[in-house]
Backbone as numpy.savetxt, mean C-alpha at the origin, in Angstrom:
# Nx Ny Nz CAx CAy CAz Cx Cy Cz
1.37 -5.78 1.96 1.64 -4.43 2.08 2.54 -4.00 3.02
3.22 -5.51 3.41 4.53 -4.89 4.46 5.60 -4.34 3.18
5.98 -5.04 2.47 6.91 -4.66 1.24 6.29 -3.35 1.18
5.19 -2.90 0.54 4.86 -1.48 -0.03 5.54 -0.72 1.19
4.78 -1.03 2.42 5.06 0.10 3.60 6.76 0.22 4.21
7.71 -0.97 3.46 8.93 -1.12 3.90 9.77 0.18 2.56
9.63 0.04 1.33 9.97 0.64 0.66 9.33 1.46 0.63
8.15 2.23 0.30 7.41 3.67 0.33 7.78 4.26 1.99
7.94 3.87 2.82 8.59 4.15 4.09 10.18 4.76 3.84
11.50 4.20 3.55 12.50 4.46 3.06 12.47 5.67 2.33
11.76 5.41 0.93 11.51 5.90 -0.23 11.25 7.37 0.18
10.29 7.19 0.97 10.01 8.78 1.51 10.52 9.68 2.58
10.95 8.95 2.75 11.69 9.35 4.51 13.41 10.02 3.85
13.50 9.29 2.76 14.88 9.87 2.34 14.73 11.00 1.49
13.75 11.11 0.91 13.25 12.28 -0.38 12.78 13.78 1.47
11.99 13.01 2.35 11.34 14.07 2.61 12.54 14.60 3.95
13.59 13.89 3.94 14.53 14.23 5.15 15.51 15.24 4.60
16.65 14.80 3.33 17.12 15.64 3.10 17.06 16.38 1.90
15.83 16.43 1.26 15.72 17.78 0.17 16.49 17.81 -0.95
16.11 18.77 -1.67 17.17 18.85 -2.88 17.09 18.02 -3.65
18.10 17.47 -4.09 18.51 16.34 -4.94 17.82 14.96 -5.14
18.11 14.46 -4.01 17.71 13.35 -3.30 16.21 13.69 -3.10
15.34 14.68 -3.07 13.95 14.46 -2.81 13.29 14.45 -4.89
14.34 15.81 -5.58 13.90 15.86 -6.49 14.08 13.94 -7.67
15.26 13.69 -7.20 14.75 12.61 -8.28 14.08 11.36 -7.74
14.00 11.42 -6.10 13.32 10.01 -5.72 11.44 10.88 -6.44
11.20 11.64 -6.14 9.85 12.11 -6.57 9.68 12.07 -7.18
10.27 12.64 -8.94 10.25 12.12 -9.81 10.05 10.82 -10.15
10.66 10.23 -9.97 10.87 8.20 -9.79 9.68 7.99 -9.22
8.89 7.96 -7.99 7.38 7.75 -8.03 6.26 8.62 -8.57
6.55 10.34 -8.82 5.86 10.10 -10.05 5.65 9.21 -11.47
6.91 8.83 -12.15 6.86 8.19 -13.07 5.99 6.98 -13.10
6.14 6.17 -11.85 5.73 4.97 -11.55 4.69 4.99 -11.22
4.05 5.99 -10.45 2.29 6.12 -9.97 1.19 6.76 -11.59
1.88 7.04 -12.34 0.97 7.46 -13.64 1.33 6.55 -14.62
2.33 4.78 -14.06 2.20 3.98 -15.20 0.50 3.29 -14.67
-0.03 2.54 -15.46 -1.67 1.54 -14.44 -1.31 0.73 -13.97
-1.26 0.72 -12.90 -0.74 -0.67 -12.09 -1.38 -1.90 -12.82
-2.96 -1.69 -12.82 -3.47 -3.01 -13.40 -2.60 -3.77 -14.69
-2.37 -2.93 -15.64 -1.44 -2.93 -16.50 -0.39 -3.80 -16.36
0.16 -3.12 -15.68 2.06 -3.42 -15.55 1.69 -4.48 -14.30
0.71 -4.92 -13.71 0.52 -6.13 -12.86 0.41 -7.50 -14.08
-0.30 -7.45 -14.92 -0.39 -7.95 -15.97 0.80 -8.69 -16.95
1.52 -7.44 -17.07 2.66 -7.39 -18.19 3.71 -8.68 -17.10
3.69 -7.93 -16.21 4.94 -9.10 -14.67 4.30 -10.29 -14.69
2.69 -10.40 -14.58 2.42 -11.38 -14.58 2.44 -12.67 -15.66
2.86 -12.40 -16.44 2.36 -12.75 -17.49 3.87 -13.36 -18.20
4.52 -12.36 -17.79 6.66 -13.05 -18.05 6.40 -13.97 -17.04
6.17 -13.93 -15.70 6.75 -14.57 -14.56 5.66 -15.63 -13.97
4.71 -15.53 -14.46 3.66 -17.31 -14.12 3.85 -16.99 -12.90
2.36 -16.59 -12.27 1.97 -15.56 -11.10 1.79 -17.05 -10.60
3.14 -17.12 -9.15 2.52 -17.77 -8.17 1.99 -17.21 -6.61
2.22 -17.51 -5.25 1.72 -16.47 -4.41 2.65 -15.35 -3.77
4.08 -16.43 -4.10 5.12 -15.50 -3.51 5.28 -14.53 -4.41
5.29 -14.39 -5.98 5.39 -13.89 -7.04 4.41 -12.54 -7.19
3.11 -13.24 -6.79 1.99 -11.88 -6.80 2.27 -11.22 -5.05
2.74 -11.49 -4.21 2.54 -11.14 -3.20 4.18 -9.77 -3.57
5.37 -10.21 -3.60 6.44 -8.91 -4.34 6.00 -7.87 -5.75
4.97 -8.71 -6.14 4.76 -7.86 -7.44 3.71 -6.99 -7.01
2.55 -7.15 -6.08 1.57 -6.11 -5.64 2.61 -5.36 -4.85
3.44 -5.42 -3.88 4.15 -4.96 -2.63 5.15 -3.86 -3.59
5.84 -4.46 -4.68 6.30 -3.10 -5.75 6.16 -2.56 -6.66
4.85 -2.84 -6.23 3.48 -1.76 -7.24 2.85 -0.95 -6.81
2.60 -1.05 -5.34 2.04 -0.15 -4.54 2.33 0.62 -3.43
3.75 0.87 -3.40 4.36 1.54 -2.79 4.68 3.50 -2.95
4.27 3.77 -3.79 3.99 5.37 -4.26 3.36 5.94 -3.49
2.49 5.86 -3.08 1.60 6.18 -1.95 1.98 6.64 -0.86
2.53 5.05 -0.58 3.22 5.14 0.84 4.25 6.20 0.96
5.57 6.37 -0.49 6.30 6.96 -0.15 5.75 8.66 -0.07
4.54 8.89 -0.96 4.03 10.38 -0.94 3.63 11.21 0.63
2.93 10.06 1.43 2.65 9.91 2.82 3.87 10.68 3.00
4.96 9.73 3.32 5.96 9.70 4.39 6.55 11.14 4.06
6.80 11.29 3.25 7.14 12.61 2.45 6.70 13.86 2.87
5.50 13.76 2.91 4.78 14.67 3.52 4.66 14.68 4.82
4.48 13.64 5.93 5.11 13.57 7.24 6.66 14.05 7.85
7.48 13.93 6.88 8.52 14.25 6.72 9.51 15.45 7.06
8.74 16.65 5.99 8.20 17.67 6.17 7.69 18.52 6.59
6.85 17.81 7.53 6.22 18.71 8.41 7.31 18.05 9.64
7.53 17.26 10.02 7.96 17.22 11.50 9.53 17.37 11.28
9.84 17.62 10.28 11.72 18.38 10.22 11.65 19.58 10.69
10.84 20.43 10.62 11.03 21.59 11.16 10.60 21.62 12.29
10.74 20.85 12.99 9.88 20.79 14.82 10.99 20.85 15.51
10.62 21.69 16.65 12.15 21.93 17.47 12.87 20.90 18.12
12.11 19.58 18.48 12.54 18.59 18.94 13.45 18.07 17.65
13.32 18.12 16.37 14.60 18.21 15.32 15.98 18.64 15.43
15.40 19.65 15.85 16.99 20.91 15.57 17.47 20.47 17.20
17.02 20.18 18.31 17.24 19.76 20.05 17.95 18.79 19.14
17.61 17.72 18.85 18.60 16.35 18.70 20.19 16.35 17.78
19.55 17.65 16.45 20.49 17.66 15.60 21.82 19.06 16.56
21.57 19.71 17.30 22.48 20.24 18.11 22.91 19.39 19.29
22.40 18.16 19.43 23.09 17.62 20.68 23.73 16.42 19.69
24.00 16.22 17.99 24.63 15.76 17.63 24.77 14.11 17.15
22.88 14.55 17.03 22.53 13.20 16.63 22.57 12.89 15.12
22.82 11.19 14.92 22.78 11.41 13.48 21.96 11.54 12.16
21.99 11.41 11.56 20.48 11.98 10.31 19.93 10.47 10.98
20.80 9.26 10.71 19.99 7.77 10.62 18.66 8.03 12.64
19.48 8.26 13.55 18.45 8.11 14.33 17.45 9.50 14.70
17.99 10.51 13.66 17.10 11.66 13.70 15.27 10.94 12.68
15.71 10.53 11.78 14.49 9.73 11.18 14.28 8.52 11.44
14.68 8.02 12.30 14.04 6.59 12.33 13.85 6.72 13.38
14.63 7.70 14.92 13.55 7.50 16.17 13.13 8.43 17.18
13.10 10.04 16.22 12.12 10.95 16.38 11.00 11.16 14.91
11.44 10.56 14.10 10.40 11.47 12.86 9.44 10.83 12.37
9.65 9.24 11.98 9.41 8.66 11.83 7.31 7.83 12.59
8.45 7.84 14.06 7.33 7.60 14.85 6.03 8.37 15.53
6.18 9.90 14.71 5.84 10.90 15.06 4.51 10.50 13.84
5.21 9.78 12.47 3.86 9.74 11.07 3.47 8.55 11.09
4.08 7.15 12.23 3.45 6.20 12.02 2.09 6.02 12.15
1.26 6.95 13.02 -0.27 6.63 12.34 -1.26 6.86 10.71
0.38 7.89 10.25 -0.45 8.14 9.00 0.10 6.56 8.05
1.08 6.21 8.38 1.50 4.95 7.63 0.61 3.63 7.72
0.26 3.96 9.25 -1.55 2.68 9.70 -2.14 2.93 8.63
-2.35 4.06 8.58 -4.07 4.44 7.93 -3.52 4.52 6.13
-2.33 4.63 5.83 -1.96 3.92 4.63 -1.75 2.68 4.42
-1.15 1.80 5.14 -1.35 0.56 5.28 -2.77 -0.07 5.08
-3.45 0.08 5.71 -5.05 -0.56 6.70 -5.88 -0.38 4.35
-5.45 0.55 4.21 -6.60 1.72 3.11 -5.31 0.59 1.77
-4.04 0.65 2.09 -3.85 -0.68 0.83 -3.91 -1.95 0.68
-4.07 -2.60 1.87 -4.58 -3.75 1.73 -5.87 -3.79 0.95
-6.72 -2.73 1.38 -8.10 -3.34 0.53 -7.51 -3.21 -0.97
-7.07 -2.38 -1.46 -6.67 -2.22 -2.62 -5.96 -3.57 -3.30
-4.59 -4.22 -2.20 -4.34 -5.21 -3.07 -5.28 -6.71 -3.20
-6.11 -6.66 -2.19 -7.05 -7.71 -1.88 -7.76 -7.69 -3.61
-8.41 -5.95 -4.07 -9.34 -6.39 -4.93 -8.40 -6.03 -6.19
-6.85 -6.14 -5.98 -6.27 -6.31 -7.06 -6.21 -8.01 -7.37
-5.84 -8.67 -6.18 -5.30 -10.12 -6.14 -6.61 -11.41 -6.82
-8.01 -9.97 -6.63 -9.22 -11.04 -6.70 -8.98 -10.86 -8.39
-8.69 -9.22 -8.78 -9.06 -9.33 -10.46 -7.80 -9.88 -11.09
-6.81 -9.99 -10.39 -5.97 -10.93 -11.07 -6.54 -12.75 -10.98
-6.49 -13.22 -10.23 -6.52 -14.36 -10.03 -8.51 -14.44 -10.93
-9.35 -13.65 -11.03 -10.10 -13.87 -12.10 -9.39 -14.00 -13.36
-8.74 -13.04 -13.77 -8.59 -13.38 -14.73 -7.58 -14.38 -15.06
-7.46 -15.30 -14.48 -6.51 -16.48 -14.28 -4.86 -16.24 -14.02
-4.51 -14.86 -14.13 -2.94 -14.19 -13.71 -2.74 -14.86 -12.21
-3.55 -15.30 -11.40 -3.14 -14.64 -9.81 -3.03 -16.12 -9.51
-3.72 -16.38 -8.03 -2.79 -17.65 -7.63 -3.94 -18.32 -8.42
-3.32 -19.53 -8.59 -3.73 -20.52 -9.23 -4.10 -21.83 -8.44
-5.16 -22.32 -8.73 -6.31 -23.87 -8.00 -5.19 -24.78 -8.35
-5.28 -25.43 -6.96 -6.13 -25.83 -6.30 -6.53 -24.58 -5.07
-5.23 -24.00 -4.81 -5.52 -23.00 -3.87 -6.23 -22.07 -3.77
-7.33 -21.80 -2.92 -8.48 -20.96 -2.88 -8.36 -19.36 -2.98
-8.94 -18.96 -3.88 -8.72 -17.42 -3.92 -9.96 -16.82 -4.19
-10.67 -15.74 -3.79 -11.86 -14.66 -4.16 -12.36 -15.02 -5.48
-11.09 -14.33 -6.26 -10.58 -14.35 -7.59 -11.48 -15.53 -8.50
-10.77 -16.68 -7.84 -10.73 -18.26 -8.31 -11.98 -18.49 -8.39
-12.91 -18.43 -7.02 -14.32 -18.70 -6.25 -15.34 -17.58 -7.41
-15.22 -16.60 -8.08 -15.69 -15.61 -8.71 -15.69 -16.47 -10.31
-14.61 -16.49 -10.33 -14.11 -17.28 -11.99 -14.74 -18.48 -12.50
-14.47 -19.11 -11.30 -15.48 -20.76 -11.23 -16.83 -20.80 -11.44
-17.46 -19.91 -10.56 -19.20 -19.79 -10.41 -19.64 -19.31 -11.94
-18.62 -18.60 -12.86 -19.40 -18.20 -13.66 -20.23 -19.26 -14.93
-19.79 -20.88 -14.58 -20.44 -21.88 -15.37 -21.98 -22.54 -14.85
-21.90 -21.58 -13.28 -23.26 -21.76 -12.76 -24.38 -20.66 -12.87
-24.03 -19.70 -13.48 -24.97 -18.36 -13.50 -26.09 -18.13 -13.64
-26.76 -19.45 -14.67 -27.87 -19.55 -15.27 -28.19 -19.87 -14.23
-28.00 -21.20 -14.40 -28.74 -22.58 -13.36 -28.53 -22.25 -11.45
-27.46 -22.11 -10.99 -27.40 -21.67 -9.96 -26.74 -19.94 -9.23
-27.66 -18.81 -9.97 -27.06 -17.36 -9.51 -26.64 -17.32 -8.55
-26.97 -18.30 -7.24 -26.05 -17.38 -6.12 -24.34 -18.05 -6.29
-24.07 -18.49 -6.59 -22.91 -18.99 -6.69 -22.10 -17.71 -7.03
-21.84 -17.68 -8.14 -21.93 -16.10 -8.40 -21.51 -15.27 -7.64
-22.73 -14.92 -7.12 -23.04 -13.61 -5.64 -22.37 -13.49 -4.48
-22.07 -14.82 -4.12 -21.19 -14.79 -2.78 -19.63 -14.83 -2.67
-19.03 -14.65 -3.84 -17.60 -14.71 -3.88 -17.36 -12.53 -3.81
-18.37 -12.68 -4.98 -18.57 -10.81 -4.97 -18.51 -9.47 -4.14
-19.38 -10.48 -2.90 -20.23 -10.35 -2.08 -19.17 -10.07 -0.50
-18.30 -11.53 -0.68 -17.73 -11.14 0.58 -16.14 -10.45 0.39
-15.80 -10.09 -1.63 -14.95 -9.19 -1.48 -15.47 -8.15 -1.46
-16.87 -7.38 -2.07 -17.56 -6.23 -1.05 -17.36 -6.34 0.06
-17.28 -7.34 1.46 -17.40 -6.73 2.55 -15.82 -6.11 3.20
-15.17 -7.32 1.93 -13.69 -7.35 3.05 -13.23 -6.02 2.93
-13.36 -5.41 1.41 -12.82 -3.57 1.00 -13.79 -2.89 1.80
-15.12 -2.88 2.08 -15.88 -2.00 2.76 -14.97 -2.52 4.73
-14.73 -3.03 5.18 -14.22 -3.26 6.67 -12.96 -3.25 6.31
-12.49 -2.99 5.63 -10.14 -2.31 5.51 -11.12 -1.24 5.75
-11.33 -0.77 4.30 -11.76 0.79 4.23 -12.34 1.12 5.68
-13.25 1.54 6.22 -13.80 1.99 7.67 -12.41 1.39 8.89
-11.89 -0.23 8.71 -10.66 0.18 9.65 -9.68 1.31 9.78
-9.45 1.21 8.13 -8.49 3.01 7.87 -9.22 4.21 8.27
-10.53 4.69 8.63 -11.17 5.50 8.70 -10.80 5.72 9.73
-11.43 4.30 10.42 -11.01 4.55 12.21 -10.02 4.77 12.65
-8.77 3.77 12.32 -7.67 4.24 12.63 -7.39 5.86 12.60
-7.51 6.32 11.21 -7.34 7.55 11.03 -7.91 8.37 11.98
-9.24 7.91 12.53 -9.71 9.01 13.33 -8.91 9.02 14.77
-8.91 7.61 15.17 -8.28 7.40 16.40 -6.75 7.86 16.67
-5.83 8.02 15.60 -4.65 8.05 15.45 -4.42 9.43 15.55
-5.05 10.08 14.77 -4.88 11.40 14.28 -5.17 12.78 15.72
-4.40 13.47 16.30 -4.86 13.83 17.37 -6.13 14.96 17.09
-5.69 16.25 15.70 -6.43 16.72 15.33 -8.01 16.47 15.31
-8.14 15.12 14.65 -9.22 14.42 14.46 -10.51 14.64 15.63
-9.39 14.56 16.93 -10.44 14.36 18.03 -11.15 15.75 18.45
-11.08 16.85 17.95 -11.26 18.29 18.56 -12.77 18.02 17.68
């Protein structure tokens, strides 16, 4: 998620702040990448490069930044029209300073919420890849590996197949609840 947040924040900030041609090019690239089904893209990349932990982290990070980019772009468009940004510009502040010192801290709440929800998606993606045998390889433990390995016991001891699935479900629900809680806690409009 760190890779996804860094790339998405950078692309969204540049597109939202500079606008015009930069915005058009970056957002069309983002839209094109969003239109590709991520699971199929992950399957193709991991089939070619053989999945290891580092490869999976890089691939998941580099294929999930588009949503963060759209959120950051929206926040940049919202905050760059405010008076404090105009005051900084009139004082001669550089664009880099305006973006990273004044606008992005205001967009931080939305970025944190997107990160917490993105973690749940990354866990589901990694579990599904490991279940298919393209994710983290044994003997390194993974919930997808545990679910795949428990299939041979499904007729004799079906509970062994249930526990990894229940754990995946609980982890994803916890991260989604964390994201919703952070959204309510960090968004001043939600407190009303």
